[in-house]
N, C-alpha and C positions, 0 to 999 in steps of 0.2 A: 288467507291472511286476516288478521283480526283488523278491527277499525282503527285501533291506535297504531298497528303496524302500517296500515294503509295512509294514515294522516302523516305519520313519521316519513314514509317514502316519498309522499308528495312534496313534503316540505324540504326535503333533501335533494330532490331530483336534479338540481342544478349541479351538485357536486358529485353525481355519479356518473358523468359522462366520459370521463378520462379513463382511457385502458390503463391499467396499472403496469408501471414500469418501476423496477428498482433504481433508486437513486444512485448513480454511479459517482466514484470518486477518481475517474480516470479519463483521460482524454482518448477518444477513438482514434484508431490507427488509419482510418479511411478519412479522406478530407471532409469536413463538415460542410453540407450544402449551404447552411445560413451561417454567414461570417460577420463578426463584430463590425458596425459602421465605423468605429474608431479604431486606431492602430492596435489597442488592448482591449478585452472584454472590461465591462464594468465591474466594479467590486462592491462589496458590501459598504453600508454607511457612505454611499456616494450617489448623489442626484443623477438619476437617469431620465434625460429629457425624452418626452414621448416621441418627439419627432426622429429621434437618433435610434430607431430599430434597426435590426441588422440588415445587411445587404443579402440578396438571394432572390427576390422577387415574388410575384404572387403565388400563393401556395406552399411558399418556402419560409420567408421570413415575415410575411404578412398575408392577410386576405382582406381584401376590400370589395364590398358589393357592387361598386361602380367601376368601370374600366379606365377612367381618368381622374386626376386630382381635381376635386371640386373647391379646393381652399385658395387662397389668394396668394400663394407662395409656391407655384408649381416648379420653379427652377431650384428650390432648395434640394429636392430628391428627384431630379429629372428622371423622367421614365417610369416613376412609380405611380400607381394608382390611389396610394393613401392620401387622404385630404388634409394637407399641411397648409396652415395660415400662421401669419406673423402675429405674435403676441407671447403672453407668458414669461416666466423668469429666464427662459433660456433664448427667448427671441422667437421661437416657432412652438406651435402647438398642433395637436391631431384633432381635427373637427370633423363634422358630419358623420360621427361613427354610428354604426346600426349593428342591431343585433345579428351575431354570427360572425362578425369581424374579428380580426385578432392582429397582434403585434408581437413579434419575437425579439428578445434582446440576450446577447451573450453576457454570462454573468459567472464570476470566480468567486467561490466562498472559500476564505483562507482557513477558517477555523469551524470545527464541528460545535454546534451551539443552537440555542433558541433564536429564532429571528421573527420579525413582522415585517409585512410590507406596508408602507405609507404610499398614499396616492393623493396627487393634487389634481382635482377636476371641477368642472362647472357644468350646470344646467340650469334652465328656468323653469323645469317642471320635474316632478317626482316620478319615481318608478323605474329609473334606469339602474340596471345592474351590471356588474362586471366582476370577473375572478382572475386569480393568477395561478397559472401551472408552473411546476418546476420539473423539466424532464417529463411533461405529459402528466404529472400528478398535481391535482388540485388541493394546495395546501392552505389557500387563504379562506375559502369559501366565499359567497358573494359580497362584494362592496355594494351598497346602496348609494348611487350617486344623488345626493340631495339637491334640493331646489336651492340655488345660492343666489338667486336674484337677478343674475346676469351671466352671460356667457363667457365673460372675461373676469369675473369674480371667482376665484378659485378657492376651494376649501380643502384642507388636508385631513384625510382620514386614515385610521391604522387598523390592521387586521388583528385577529387573535394570534397569539404566538404558535410557532411550529418549529419543528426541529430540521435542520439542513446539516447535513455531513459536508465536511470539507470538499472541495473538488469543483468541476466545471459544470454549468447548468445552462439549458436554454429556458428562459424565463418567457412565458407566453401570457399575454394580457388578452382575455378574451371577453368580448361584449355578449352578455347573456340576454339581456332584454332592454327594450327602449323604454324611455319615460313616456308619459301620457301625451307628450307633444310630439312623439315619434322619433325622437333623437336619443341616442346612447349618451351623449354628453361630450363635452371638451375635456382633452386630456393633456396636462401640462408637464407633468413629471411623476416619477416613481422612486422609491428608495427601500432598499432591503437592509433593515436596521437590525443589529443585535439586541436583543431584549434580555433583561434580568430574569431570573426565575420569579414565578408570580409571588405576590406579597404574602400569599397564604402559608409560606414557610418552607421547611426542608422536607424532602422526602424521607420518611420514616416508615417502618413497617406496620401493618394494620394492627397485628397483636405482637406475639413474639415473632422472631425471624423464622420463616418457613423452613424445615430441613431442606427440602428441595428434591432430594432423590428419591424416586419411586413412591412418592406419596400423592395423593390427590389435593390439588391447590384450587379451591372455590374461585372462580373468576371474580366474585364479588369482595374477595379478601385482598384487592389491591391495596397499595400503598397509602397512607395519609400524607397529605400535603397540598391537596387542592389542585385546581385546574392549572394546566401548565407546568406542574411539578410532578405530581403523582399520576395524573391521567390528563387526557385532552378529550372533551366530549364538544361536539358542534351545536348543541343546544344548551340554553343555560339552566333548564330545569330538568328533573328526573321524569321522563316520559313514561316509565314503568308503573306498576301497581303496588310495589313494595316500599316500605318506609325503613328498610335495613340500613341504608345509608343516606338519611333524609337530609343531610347537610351537603350532599355531593349532587352534581348534575348527571352523574353517570346513570343511564337508564337502567334500572333495576326492577325485576318482576319476580314474583313467587314462582317456583318450580324447580325442576330438575332434582337430582339426588341430593345436592347440598341444601335444597331449601329455597335458594334464591339464585337467579341467573341474570347476566348482563344481555340485554336486548337492544333493539332499535339502533344497532351498530351501523356507523357509517365510515366511509373512507376518511382517512386522516386522524381518526379517532385512535388512542392507545391507553393502555393501563400499565403500570409499573409494579413489580412485586419483588420485595427484598428477600432472597434465599440465601442459605448456608449449606453449601455442598461439602459433605465430609471427604469426598474424594474427587480429585479432578480426572477427567478422561472424556471418553466418548459417550454421548448421550443423543437420545431421540425424543422429540416433543410429541406428546399425545395429547390431543384436544377433543372433548366432548362438546360437539356443536350440532345444531339444527337448523335446516332452511328447506323450503319446499322447492327450491330451485337451485340449479348449478351456477357455479361461477364466481362465488365468493372466495376471497384470497386473504390470508393474513400471514405474518411472519414474526419471528422471535429475534430481538437484538439484545446486545449487552455492550454498554459502553459506546454506543454508536455503530456497532458492527453487527450487520446482519448475518445471523447464524444459520438460519434454516433455509433462505431462500423463500420463495413463493409456496405456501402451503394451501391446497385447494381444499375448499369444504364441500363434501359429498352432499348431494340432495337426499333429503329425508322425507318420510310421509308426512310430516306435519312439523310445525314450529316447536312442539313439545316431544318429538320424537328424535332422540339424540344418537348420532353415530361418531365413532372414533376416528379423527383424522390424524396422520402420522407424518412426521417431518422427515426428511433425510438426517443422516447421523452428522453431529457437529461436536466440537470440543468446548469444554468448560474447565476452568481451573477450580480448585478446591478452595473453600472459603466463602465469606460472606460477599455478595454482589447484587446489583440491581438488574433484573431482567425486564424487558419491555415487550409486551403483546402488542403488535400494531395492526390494525385493520386497514387493509389496501384497497380492496376492490369489491363492489357489491355484486350480488347475483342478478340474474335477469329480472328478478321481481323487486329490485331497489334496494334489498336488505343484505348486508354482509352475512348475519346470522345470529341465532342465540347461542350463548355460550355458557356452558355449565361449569366444568372444571378442566384443568390441565395437569399434566404429570411429566416429569422429567425421568425418562427411562434409561438406566445405565446400559450401555452396549458394549459388547467385547470388541476391542480394537481390531481393525483389520490388519492382516499381515501384508508385508509389501513382498512383491514377486515380479520378475521381469514381464515385460509386455508380451513377450513370446520366448525367447532365450537371452540369456546374457550377452552383451556386446563384446567383441574382441577388439583388440588394437587394430588401427588402419582400416576399419570398416565404417560406413556411413552410419551414424546414429540418428534417424529421423526425430527431430525435436517433439513430435506428437506421439512417438512411442516411448513416452516415459514410463515408469513402472506402474503396476497395478498395486492398488492398496487405499487410494482416496485421499481426500483432503486431510492435511497434516501427517500423513505418512508417506505417500509416494510424491506429493505434490502440495503447494500452498498457493491458493488464488484468492484474491481479496473480494471476488464477488461469487455468490453462491450458484450462479448458473453460467453456461457456455454461452459467451457474447459472439462466437465465431459463426461462420456459415456451414460448418460441418459438424453439428452436435451429435450425429449418430455415429461418428467415427469413435469417440469415447463415450458411449451412451451413460448418462448419470453423472459424469465428472463436470467440474467447474471450470476446468482448463479451457482457454478460449481457442479452440482449434478452427481454422479455415483451409478450404481448398486452395492449393496453388504450391509454388516452390518446386524445387526438383523431386522431391520425394512424394508429391501429391497432397501433402497437408503441411501446414506450418502453424506454428503458435504465435498469436497476436494478442493485441490489447494488453501487452506485458507492462506492469507497473513495480517499482521498487517493493522489496521484501517478498515478492513471490518466488518460489522455486520448483525445480523439477529434478527428480531423481532417475537415474539410469543404472541399472545393474551391469556390472562389467566382469569379465573373465580374462585377466591378463596372463598371457602364456610365458612372457619373458619380462623380469624385472629389468628396469632401465630408465633412460631418460625419454619423455615424451613431450610434445606439445599438443595444445588443445585448438582445434581449428573450429569456427562457427560460421556458418553461412547466414548472414543477417541482412535486414534491410530496415532503413528509416531514412525520413525526409530531412532530418536535421542531425548535427552531431551532439555529443555530450553523453550519451548513453553508455553505461557500464554495467558488467556482469563479472562474475568470478566463479570458479568451481573448486570444490573441496572434496576431500576423502577423509572420513573418520574424524571431521571436525577441523582438519588442517587445510587451510587455505594454500592451495597449490599454485595458483596462476597469478594471484594478484588481480588488479583491476584490468579486464579486457574493454577496450574500446570500441563501440559499435560505429562503424563509419557511416557517413552521410551518403546513401546510394541514390539520392535523387528521387526515389519512388518506394512505395511500400510493398512493390512487387518485384523490385530489382535488387537482387541480392548480391552482396560482396562478401569475401572471405576475411575473417578477422582471425588473428593467430596470437596465442598466448605466449609468455616467456616460457622456456623449457623448464620442467619440473621432474621429480623422480617419482616412479609408480612401482610398488611391490608386485611380485608374481601373485596371481590367484584372484579369488572372488572378492569383489569390493563394490561400492556403491558410489558414483559420482553424483555429486549434489551441486547442481548448477543454481546458483543464486543471482537473482536480478537487483542490481544495486542503486542504480541512479538513472533517472530519466533524462532524455534530451530536452532541449529548450522547447520542444513542442510538446511536452508532457508524456512522451512515449518512450519506453526503453528500446523497443524495436520488435520486429517481426522475426522468429527465428525458424529456419528451414531445417537445418541439421547440425550435427557436431561429429567431430572425428578426432580420435587419438592417434598422432602420428609420430612413430618413432624418431627421436632426435639424436643425431651423432654429434657430440660435443667436440670441440676444438681440443687438442692434446695441450696438457699443462705446459706452460712456458713461463720464463721470468717476465716480471713486469717490464723492465728494460734489459738489464744484464743480471747475471747470478751475484749475489751479496757474498762478501768475504768477511773473515773474522775481523773484529774490532771496528767494523762499518756500522753505522746506525741503519737499521733496517725500518723505514716508516711501516707502520702497521697497516696503513691504507695501499701500501704497495705489494700487496699479495700477489701471487701469480696470475697469469692470464689463463683463462680456459672455462670459467663460468661455474654455475651451480652443480655441485656434485663432482666437479673435476679439481677446480683450484680453491674452491671454498664450499661451505655449507652454512646457509643462514635459514632460520625457522621460518622468516617472513619473506614473501616472493618480491618484496620492493624495498628500497631504501627508505629507512625511517628517518634518516638523518637530513640536514639541510645542506648537503654537499654533492655536487654533480662530479666528483673527481673521477668516479668509475661508472659512467653512464651505463644504464641497463643492467646493472648488477644489483642484487638483493642484499649485499653487505651494507650495514648502516653506518654510513661515513657523515662525520660532521666536521666542520671548521673547528680548528683549535690545535692546541699542543705546541710542542716546538717544531714540528714537522709541517704544520699547517693544515693537515688533515688526520683525524682520529677515527678509530672504530669503536662506536658506541653501542647501546642497547644490546649487548651481548648476552646470550641465553645459554643454558646448559645444553650441550650436545652440538653446538656450532663450532666450526673450525676454520683455520686459515692456512695455506700453503705458500712457503717461501724457498726458491732455488738458492742453495749456496754452494760456494767452491771452496774446498778445503785443501790448501797447498802443503800443510804439513800436518800428519796424522798426530793424534794427542787427545788430551782430556781438555774439555771445554765446559763452560757454563753459559746459560742463557740468562741474560738480564732483560728486564721488561719494565717500561715505564707506564705505571697503571694508576689510575684514579678511582676511588670508590669510598663515599663516607661511611661505609658499613662493613662490618667484619664477617668472615665466613666463605668468601669467594675463593675458588682454586682453578688453576689451569695446569696443563702440562705440555711438553714438546714430545714429538714421536718421529721415528724414521721408519716408514713403512707401517707395520703393526707392532713395532717395538717401542715401548715407552721409555724414552731415554733419561728424562729428568726427575721422574716421580712427581708427586703432587708439589706444586708451587702455590704458595698462600699469598693472597692479594693483601697487601698492608692497608688498613684503613687510613684515609686522608681526611683533610678538613671537609672537602666537597669534591664533586665531579670535575672540577677544573684544576684541582690541586693534585699533582702527581708524585708518586714515591716510586723508587727503582726496587724491584723484587727480583732476587737472584736465586737460581736453581742450584740443586747440588751438581756436582761434575759428572760428565759422561764422556765416553770415547767416541771420536769420529775418525774414520779412516780418510786418507787423503783422496780427492776427487770431487765430483759434483753431486750433490745430494738434495732431495726435496725434503724439508722439515715441515711437519704439520703441527700447528699449535693448536690444541683441544681446550675449549672452555668447558670445564668439568661441573662445578657447581656454583650457585649464586649466592650472594650474602642475603641477609634478611631483607633487604629492600628490593630484592627480585633480579638484580643485576649482578654479572660477573665483574664488570667494571668498564671503564673507557681506557683504550689501549693507544698510546702514542707511538712507541716505538719498540723494537727488540734489538739486541746486539749479542753475538757470539763472541766470548772472550776466553782466552786460554786460562785453563784452571791453574 
């Protein structure tokens, strides 16, 4: 290592101790050992009293070098060894701090943005140092606790800006060094404040926008905009030997194939690059990097999303000998965008590495295939046996690595699989927008229900299942099972499945109040035998008003078909049905949100054979909608055109051509055929059969 590298490594030694861990935007599915002191975690832009560290005890929510509380307020945190005294703005402060001690606070970050940490501390000597970790990543660097003249005279200091993604964090305040008087200092409070972009300006490309796809991008061609905008460097001056970007604090030295390289890299530093991809799709990141030791880690992100996960830097023969490090495959859209190279962890020699250039290499998209064979109906589908094909093809997971306890079950996948459940493996750490695909081979078309074996310690989580982009089930609620390892069966409303090969797309929609959708053990498609069609009350007769919402009983695919699985209206007139019923009209309930392909059935009794017409009270302010009435497969009425009205609450009566009906009981089906220009067939109040 050169003298400059050694000097830089020594200067940064305090920020290289934390093992890198990807910042998570989710709540873990296992009970956190360190819990918030208050009923709710602290938020950003909120004073965090130092004495209100988490509960959990020694080695969990704090570490104190003495076994008892040395402060003058031992009853404030009874049983804790942290040295708490009266004073400060909140009434209590942490005192007698020593190097190696730490305090943990639960924090919720609502918005992905740039933040700084403010600290209120006091000491009567100089030399005290501390820093703040977020999920074990040092983002602040060292705070120098100044000589404030008195242990009760507190001064506020602010860290350099850093980026935090929205989510839940454990914020750890670590005492790194004592002052000359042997004390770390007194701690009053902390605050995580959102900071605006640095005053140096807006992030803009270094030159012209880089094409991005398949070309070498020199690391030194990072964007313009300055510290906290286009880059972050932990030292205020360029420690390199090149004047290539002499107004920048990024450490640039001559060398590499591009003539200049970025060196002296330290954890938390980053560089932004504006690229313009001609084609969206799958890419791999290739980086030309050098380090004489292994252990350095970096990642690529876009708009706050970690695309690559942790990419390891291979050890090379010298800091001037470069090797190519390649990331897993990830997706990027076409067009102009800003990507960020972030340096996460240093190697054993204290340096992340020297960086020459990187390249975004287009990759052929993987194909989706069953985990083993396609699943049939009425068989258990283990949640962890989702299809092969990878991220964005067979599944979507919001973190790039498997957070579960069984990462070798699906090696290389980011889905969070743990051992347990009835199938041996379950999928956990599930958050909204994630999904899993399962290849099906359905032998018999018909009605089915989806069963799911799930676990959660709170209610409120929901998911749904689709085939070919059609939501079949609507929202399925995940029951509160009282334990993350106690599974309960959740069942969907019935739906229709066609015969043959298809892909079941399970989408996780909403988290419970604890931040987790749930743990998923297995799914099963169970054949459903619907109730037979029967009148809503009794069969209707000619000249009698037939409320549109009083269609027959029997359910989806039997007495009606609706293209959405749940009622989009505001009326519970037909609980559990998917027909979209609203209050209104002359009957009190109307059928709205009608779409082409939907239908409703009505049982009628004809006492006298003859010719009849169908009258319908319909509202639609746009022209072009049509419907018809059928008996079995026979279209009786032909096309009936919906007359445009003033609005959706103003009804007109539309009348069909005449048709013959024999005496007896019949089931008439009203088909909604075409929508108007506004996308709706219309609102339907009532029908009536009248003699022609």
